[in-house]
C-alpha positions as CSV (number, residue, x, y, z in Angstrom):
1,M,120.8,89.2,129.2
2,T,124.5,89.0,130.2
3,I,127.0,91.3,131.9
4,T,128.4,92.1,128.4
5,D,124.9,93.2,127.3
6,L,124.6,95.4,130.4
7,I,128.0,97.0,129.7
8,S,126.9,97.7,126.1
9,M,123.6,99.3,127.5
10,W,125.6,101.5,129.8
11,E,127.8,102.6,126.9
12,R,124.7,103.5,124.8
13,V,122.8,105.4,127.5
14,L,125.6,106.8,129.7
15,G,128.9,106.7,127.8
16,V,132.1,105.2,129.3
17,P,131.1,102.2,131.5
18,P,132.6,101.4,134.8
19,A,135.3,98.7,134.9
20,K,134.1,95.1,134.2
21,E,134.9,94.3,137.8
22,Q,132.2,96.7,138.9
23,F,129.6,94.9,136.8
24,E,130.8,91.6,138.2
25,L,130.4,93.0,141.8
26,W,127.0,94.2,141.0
27,A,126.1,90.8,139.5
28,M,127.2,89.1,142.8
29,L,124.8,91.4,144.7
30,H,121.9,91.9,142.4
31,S,120.0,90.2,139.6
32,L,120.8,91.2,136.0
33,E,117.3,92.7,135.8
34,T,118.1,94.9,138.9
35,I,121.4,96.0,137.3
36,K,119.5,96.9,134.1
37,H,117.0,98.9,136.2
38,G,119.8,100.8,137.9
39,I,121.4,101.7,134.6
40,L,118.2,103.0,133.1
41,K,117.3,105.0,136.3
42,T,120.8,106.5,136.2
43,A,120.4,107.4,132.5
44,I,117.1,109.2,133.3
45,K,118.6,111.1,136.1
46,N,121.7,112.0,134.0
47,Q,119.4,113.3,131.3
48,K,117.4,115.4,133.7
49,M,120.6,116.9,135.0
50,G,121.6,117.8,131.4
51,G,124.3,115.1,131.2
52,T,126.3,116.7,134.1
53,M,126.7,113.7,136.4
54,S,130.3,112.7,136.9
55,Q,131.4,109.1,136.3
56,D,131.7,108.6,140.1
57,H,128.2,110.1,140.6
58,R,126.7,107.8,137.9
59,E,128.3,104.7,139.5
60,R,127.2,105.6,143.0
61,F,123.7,106.5,141.9
62,A,123.3,103.2,140.0
63,S,124.6,101.3,143.0
64,K,122.1,103.0,145.3
65,V,119.2,102.3,142.9
66,M,120.3,98.6,142.7
67,S,120.7,98.2,146.5
68,T,117.4,99.9,147.2
69,R,115.6,97.6,144.8
70,T,117.3,94.5,146.1
71,N,117.0,95.3,149.8
72,D,113.8,97.3,150.2
73,P,110.9,94.8,150.9
74,Q,108.3,97.5,150.0
75,K,109.9,97.9,146.6
76,V,109.8,94.2,146.1
77,A,106.2,94.0,147.2
78,G,105.3,96.8,144.8
79,R,106.6,94.6,141.9
80,L,104.5,91.6,142.8
81,S,101.0,91.2,141.6
82,P,98.3,91.4,144.3
83,D,97.8,87.7,144.4
84,Q,101.5,87.1,145.0
85,R,101.7,89.5,148.0
86,T,101.7,88.2,151.6
87,P,100.1,90.5,154.1
88,V,102.6,92.1,156.4
89,N,100.3,91.6,159.4
90,P,97.7,88.9,158.5
91,P,94.4,89.2,160.3
92,V,94.3,87.2,163.6
93,K,91.5,84.7,163.6
94,A,89.8,84.2,167.0
95,E,89.5,80.5,168.0
96,T,86.0,79.4,168.8
97,G,85.5,78.3,172.3
98,S,88.6,80.0,173.6
99,N,88.9,82.7,176.3
100,V,90.1,85.4,173.9
101,Q,89.0,88.8,175.2
């Protein structure tokens, strides 16, 4: 998947895409998969709102979805399989022969 593919996807599901520079900025901040996710979530929201989201609202909503996915550790953990997850607070093992109370 390329930025050009993502722009085409935006056109198909949301209409007029943001400037190419916006997609390039998103690509510097997020993976292409995250950008795709943001576009699809925005399309779903726009559809639920009867297609009434303004262009500015679409771009801001997509940006927020992407930022949340990129920066929220719980969202990242939710996308990992259970065997890939690291416990947030691993259990503490008591040492044998120590004065742990």
